[in-house]
KEFI-285311 format. One record per residue (C-alpha): residue number from 1; chain; x, y, z. Coordinates in Angstrom, 1 decimal, padded with zeros to 4 digits. Example, Ala and Ser with C-alpha at 12.3 -4.5 7.8 and 13.67 -1.06 7.14 Angstrom:
2
PT   num   cadena        x        y        z
PT     1        A    012.3   -004.5    007.8
PT     2        A    013.7   -001.1    007.1
This chain:
316
PT   num   cadena        x        y        z
PT     1        A    053.8    082.8    146.1
PT     2        A    053.1    084.3    142.6
PT     3        A    051.9    087.8    142.0
PT     4        A    049.5    087.9    139.1
PT     5        A    047.9    090.8    137.3
PT     6        A    044.5    089.8    138.8
PT     7        A    046.0    090.0    142.3
PT     8        A    047.5    093.4    141.7
PT     9        A    044.2    094.6    140.3
PT    10        A    042.5    093.2    143.4
PT    11        A    044.9    095.0    145.7
PT    12        A    045.1    098.4    144.1
PT    13        A    041.7    098.9    142.5
PT    14        A    040.0    099.8    145.7
PT    15        A    042.7    102.4    146.5
PT    16        A    042.4    103.9    143.0
PT    17        A    038.6    104.0    143.4
PT    18        A    038.9    105.8    146.7
PT    19        A    041.3    108.4    145.2
PT    20        A    038.9    108.9    142.3
PT    21        A    036.0    109.4    144.7
PT    22        A    038.0    111.8    146.8
PT    23        A    039.0    113.8    143.7
PT    24        A    035.4    114.2    142.5
PT    25        A    033.5    117.2    143.9
PT    26        A    029.7    116.8    144.3
PT    27        A    027.7    120.0    144.3
PT    28        A    024.0    119.9    145.2
PT    29        A    021.8    122.7    143.8
PT    30        A    018.7    123.7    145.8
PT    31        A    016.1    125.8    144.1
PT    32        A    013.7    127.9    146.1
PT    33        A    011.1    128.0    143.4
PT    34        A    008.9    125.0    142.5
PT    35        A    007.9    126.4    139.1
PT    36        A    009.0    124.3    136.1
PT    37        A    010.0    127.4    134.0
PT    38        A    011.7    129.1    137.0
PT    39        A    014.6    131.4    136.2
PT    40        A    016.3    130.2    139.4
PT    41        A    016.1    126.7    138.1
PT    42        A    017.7    128.0    134.9
PT    43        A    020.5    129.4    137.0
PT    44        A    021.2    126.0    138.4
PT    45        A    021.2    124.4    135.0
PT    46        A    023.6    127.0    133.9
PT    47        A    025.8    126.3    136.9
PT    48        A    025.8    122.6    136.0
PT    49        A    026.8    123.4    132.4
PT    50        A    029.7    125.7    133.6
PT    51        A    031.1    123.2    136.1
PT    52        A    034.8    122.3    135.6
PT    53        A    036.1    118.8    135.2
PT    54        A    035.7    116.3    138.1
PT    55        A    032.7    118.2    139.4
PT    56        A    029.2    116.8    139.5
PT    57        A    026.2    119.2    139.9
PT    58        A    022.8    117.8    140.7
PT    59        A    019.6    119.6    141.7
PT    60        A    017.5    118.4    144.6
PT    61        A    013.7    118.1    144.3
PT    62        A    012.2    119.7    147.4
PT    63        A    008.6    119.9    145.9
PT    64        A    007.6    116.6    147.6
PT    65        A    009.0    117.3    151.0
PT    66        A    006.2    117.5    153.7
PT    67        A    006.0    120.4    156.1
PT    68        A    008.6    120.1    158.8
PT    69        A    007.2    118.4    161.9
PT    70        A    009.3    116.7    164.6
PT    71        A    006.6    114.0    164.9
PT    72        A    007.7    112.8    161.5
PT    73        A    011.1    111.9    162.8
PT    74        A    009.8    108.7    164.4
PT    75        A    009.3    107.4    160.9
PT    76        A    010.8    109.7    158.3
PT    77        A    009.1    109.8    154.9
PT    78        A    011.1    108.4    152.0
PT    79        A    011.3    111.8    150.3
PT    80        A    012.9    113.3    153.4
PT    81        A    015.4    110.4    153.6
PT    82        A    016.3    110.9    150.0
PT    83        A    016.9    114.6    150.4
PT    84        A    018.9    114.1    153.5
PT    85        A    021.2    111.6    151.8
PT    86        A    021.7    114.1    149.0
PT    87        A    022.7    116.7    151.5
PT    88        A    025.1    114.3    153.2
PT    89        A    026.8    113.2    150.0
PT    90        A    027.3    116.7    148.7
PT    91        A    030.7    118.5    149.2
PT    92        A    029.2    121.9    148.5
PT    93        A    025.8    123.6    147.8
PT    94        A    024.4    126.2    145.4
PT    95        A    021.2    127.9    146.5
PT    96        A    019.1    129.7    143.9
PT    97        A    016.0    131.5    145.2
PT    98        A    013.4    134.0    144.4
PT    99        A    012.1    136.5    146.9
PT   100        A    008.5    136.2    148.2
PT   101        A    007.2    139.1    150.3
PT   102        A    010.7    140.4    151.1
PT   103        A    012.2    137.1    152.3
PT   104        A    012.7    133.4    151.6
PT   105        A    010.1    131.2    149.9
PT   106        A    008.3    128.8    152.2
PT   107        A    009.5    125.6    150.4
PT   108        A    013.2    126.6    150.7
PT   109        A    013.0    127.4    154.4
PT   110        A    011.2    124.1    154.9
PT   111        A    014.0    122.2    153.2
PT   112        A    016.6    124.0    155.2
PT   113        A    014.7    123.0    158.4
PT   114        A    014.9    119.3    157.4
PT   115        A    018.6    119.7    156.5
PT   116        A    019.4    121.3    159.9
PT   117        A    018.4    118.2    161.8
PT   118        A    020.7    115.3    162.9
PT   119        A    019.1    112.0    162.0
PT   120        A    020.5    108.6    163.0
PT   121        A    024.1    108.6    164.1
PT   122        A    024.9    111.9    162.3
PT   123        A    027.0    114.1    164.7
PT   124        A    026.4    117.4    162.9
PT   125        A    024.0    118.8    160.3
PT   126        A    024.9    118.2    156.7
PT   127        A    025.2    121.9    156.0
PT   128        A    027.7    122.5    158.8
PT   129        A    031.0    123.9    157.7
PT   130        A    030.5    123.2    154.0
PT   131        A    031.1    125.7    151.1
PT   132        A    027.9    127.4    149.8
PT   133        A    027.3    129.7    146.8
PT   134        A    024.2    131.9    146.5
PT   135        A    022.2    133.0    143.5
PT   136        A    018.8    134.6    143.1
PT   137        A    016.4    136.0    140.5
PT   138        A    013.4    138.1    141.6
PT   139        A    011.7    141.5    141.1
PT   140        A    013.6    144.7    140.7
PT   141        A    016.1    144.0    143.6
PT   142        A    017.6    140.7    142.4
PT   143        A    016.4    138.8    145.5
PT   144        A    018.6    140.9    147.7
PT   145        A    016.4    140.5    150.8
PT   146        A    016.0    136.8    150.3
PT   147        A    019.7    136.3    149.8
PT   148        A    020.5    138.4    152.9
PT   149        A    018.1    136.2    155.0
PT   150        A    019.5    133.0    153.5
PT   151        A    023.0    134.1    154.3
PT   152        A    022.1    134.9    157.9
PT   153        A    020.5    131.4    158.3
PT   154        A    023.5    129.5    156.7
PT   155        A    025.9    131.3    159.0
PT   156        A    024.3    129.6    161.9
PT   157        A    025.8    126.4    160.5
PT   158        A    029.2    128.0    160.0
PT   159        A    028.9    127.5    156.2
PT   160        A    031.7    128.8    154.0
PT   161        A    029.7    131.3    152.0
PT   162        A    031.3    132.5    148.7
PT   163        A    030.3    136.1    149.4
PT   164        A    032.4    137.7    146.6
PT   165        A    030.5    135.9    143.9
PT   166        A    026.8    136.2    144.8
PT   167        A    024.7    136.3    141.6
PT   168        A    021.4    138.4    141.6
PT   169        A    019.2    138.8    138.6
PT   170        A    016.5    141.5    138.3
PT   171        A    013.3    140.1    136.8
PT   172        A    011.5    143.5    136.4
PT   173        A    012.5    146.7    134.7
PT   174        A    015.1    147.1    131.9
PT   175        A    017.2    144.3    133.3
PT   176        A    014.3    141.8    133.2
PT   177        A    015.1    140.2    129.9
PT   178        A    018.0    138.0    130.9
PT   179        A    016.1    134.8    130.5
PT   180        A    013.6    133.3    128.0
PT   181        A    010.1    132.0    128.7
PT   182        A    011.5    128.6    129.7
PT   183        A    013.8    130.1    132.3
PT   184        A    017.0    129.6    130.3
PT   185        A    019.6    132.3    130.9
PT   186        A    020.5    134.1    127.7
PT   187        A    022.6    137.1    129.0
PT   188        A    026.3    136.5    128.4
PT   189        A    027.2    138.6    131.5
PT   190        A    025.2    136.3    133.7
PT   191        A    027.0    133.3    132.1
PT   192        A    030.4    134.7    133.1
PT   193        A    029.2    135.5    136.7
PT   194        A    027.9    132.0    137.2
PT   195        A    031.1    130.5    135.8
PT   196        A    033.1    132.6    138.3
PT   197        A    030.8    131.5    141.1
PT   198        A    031.1    127.8    140.3
PT   199        A    034.9    128.1    140.0
PT   200        A    035.2    129.8    143.3
PT   201        A    032.9    127.2    145.0
PT   202        A    034.8    124.3    143.4
PT   203        A    038.1    125.7    144.7
PT   204        A    036.6    126.1    148.2
PT   205        A    035.3    122.6    148.1
PT   206        A    038.7    121.1    147.2
PT   207        A    040.4    123.1    149.9
PT   208        A    037.8    121.9    152.5
PT   209        A    038.6    118.3    151.6
PT   210        A    042.3    118.9    151.7
PT   211        A    042.9    118.3    148.0
PT   212        A    044.9    120.5    145.6
PT   213        A    042.9    122.5    143.1
PT   214        A    043.7    122.9    139.4
PT   215        A    041.4    125.0    137.2
PT   216        A    042.0    122.9    134.1
PT   217        A    041.6    119.5    135.8
PT   218        A    040.9    119.9    139.4
PT   219        A    042.8    117.2    141.3
PT   220        A    044.4    115.3    138.4
PT   221        A    047.6    115.2    140.4
PT   222        A    045.9    112.8    142.9
PT   223        A    045.0    110.4    140.1
PT   224        A    048.2    110.5    138.2
PT   225        A    050.0    108.8    141.1
PT   226        A    048.1    105.7    140.2
PT   227        A    048.6    105.9    136.5
PT   228        A    051.7    105.3    134.3
PT   229        A    053.9    108.3    133.7
PT   230        A    053.3    110.0    130.4
PT   231        A    055.5    112.7    129.0
PT   232        A    053.7    116.0    128.5
PT   233        A    055.1    117.7    125.4
PT   234        A    052.6    120.6    125.3
PT   235        A    053.8    124.2    124.9
PT   236        A    052.9    125.1    128.4
PT   237        A    054.8    122.1    129.8
PT   238        A    057.9    123.0    127.8
PT   239        A    057.6    126.6    129.1
PT   240        A    057.3    125.4    132.7
PT   241        A    060.3    123.0    132.3
PT   242        A    062.5    125.7    130.6
PT   243        A    065.7    126.3    132.7
PT   244        A    066.1    129.6    134.4
PT   245        A    069.7    129.9    133.2
PT   246        A    069.8    132.3    130.2
PT   247        A    070.7    130.9    126.8
PT   248        A    074.0    131.4    125.1
PT   249        A    072.5    134.0    122.7
PT   250        A    071.0    136.0    125.7
PT   251        A    074.4    135.8    127.5
PT   252        A    076.1    137.1    124.4
PT   253        A    073.7    140.0    124.0
PT   254        A    074.1    140.9    127.7
PT   255        A    077.9    140.8    127.4
PT   256        A    077.9    142.9    124.2
PT   257        A    075.8    145.5    125.9
PT   258        A    078.3    145.7    128.6
PT   259        A    081.1    146.0    126.0
PT   260        A    079.3    148.9    124.3
PT   261        A    078.9    150.7    127.6
PT   262        A    082.6    150.2    128.3
PT   263        A    083.7    151.4    124.9
PT   264        A    081.4    154.4    125.1
PT   265        A    082.9    155.4    128.5
PT   266        A    086.4    155.0    127.1
PT   267        A    085.6    157.6    124.3
PT   268        A    085.1    160.3    126.9
PT   269        A    088.3    159.6    128.7
PT   270        A    091.9    160.6    127.7
PT   271        A    093.1    157.0    128.0
PT   272        A    090.5    154.7    126.5
PT   273        A    090.4    151.3    127.9
PT   274        A    088.1    148.5    126.8
PT   275        A    087.3    145.3    128.6
PT   276        A    088.7    142.3    126.8
PT   277        A    086.3    140.0    125.2
PT   278        A    088.2    136.9    126.2
PT   279        A    087.1    137.1    129.8
PT   280        A    083.4    137.0    129.0
PT   281        A    081.6    133.8    129.7
PT   282        A    080.3    132.5    126.4
PT   283        A    080.3    129.2    124.6
PT   284        A    082.9    128.5    122.0
PT   285        A    080.5    128.6    119.1
PT   286        A    079.3    132.1    120.0
PT   287        A    082.8    133.6    120.7
PT   288        A    083.9    134.3    117.1
PT   289        A    080.6    136.1    116.3
PT   290        A    080.7    138.1    119.6
PT   291        A    084.3    139.3    118.9
PT   292        A    083.4    140.4    115.4
PT   293        A    080.3    142.3    116.6
PT   294        A    082.3    143.8    119.5
PT   295        A    085.0    145.0    117.1
PT   296        A    082.5    146.6    114.8
PT   297        A    080.7    148.3    117.7
PT   298        A    084.0    149.7    119.0
PT   299        A    084.8    151.2    115.7
PT   300        A    081.3    152.8    115.4
PT   301        A    081.4    154.2    118.9
PT   302        A    084.8    155.7    118.6
PT   303        A    084.0    157.5    115.4
PT   304        A    080.6    158.8    116.5
PT   305        A    080.2    162.1    118.1
PT   306        A    077.7    162.7    121.0
PT   307        A    075.5    160.2    122.8
PT   308        A    073.6    157.6    120.7
PT   309        A    070.0    158.5    120.1
PT   310        A    068.6    155.1    121.3
PT   311        A    070.1    155.6    124.7
PT   312        A    067.5    158.2    125.5
PT   313        A    064.9    155.3    125.4
PT   314        A    067.0    153.0    127.5
PT   315        A    067.9    150.7    124.6
PT   316        A    071.6    150.8    125.4
């Protein structure tokens, strides 16, 4: 029986593909506004642009969903099936909504109603237990009422809401110039808030899947097990691999400090005694230099009067 490269590829490629799929986080954006130049849609575009590596952000189209009706479940429309599959495939969700008459827009509530159902052999609703991030742009209150109602609805599905990074944009008043006419966000402060929101959501999604999270590469460690080992010679890698044991120069400086303290204490006593240099743990190449410096320091300390000025700052 001969093992060839093609056989190895056949055996291990499916495993590598599964690991790759597990390490990729899929985030589905759901916009509560159907307007093409919506600022809420611009927030979702910004979230997709701010996504870290190994994260895919897509936006669902809820404009073609019919009004929710249980009679449709006997033969679900194609648009509903497509939206439902998107909900199932997603590891996390980002909602971005305006505020209509103090609450959620009708299209968004309609989409949530479809997503709350259990179609086919599905044991639980797609939303159940998954991480969710919330954004909103509306009026002078930043869609606060709509986001509050949305949060209350999603908690019915035990969603993991990223409450510390909720983004709200005021569309009226002095703060209403954060986006252009096309809905693109131009305020740098909003960019930073959305980036923090996406990062927190990504971390929560990795944790919910039981995968380690790394901000600069997400789950690269899961993929590196299937790849040849390559040596990392970057500055950060060298710093991480540096031994905790102090270097010979640091040990020499520490020992010389102790010598100075010993010599200084001997000046104030009638019978000065100084600790020998030979017992200090130093390498052979540093010992001649240390003894010369120690001798010079002993001479200076014995001839000086009073306490050194640098000791008041703790430099001794």
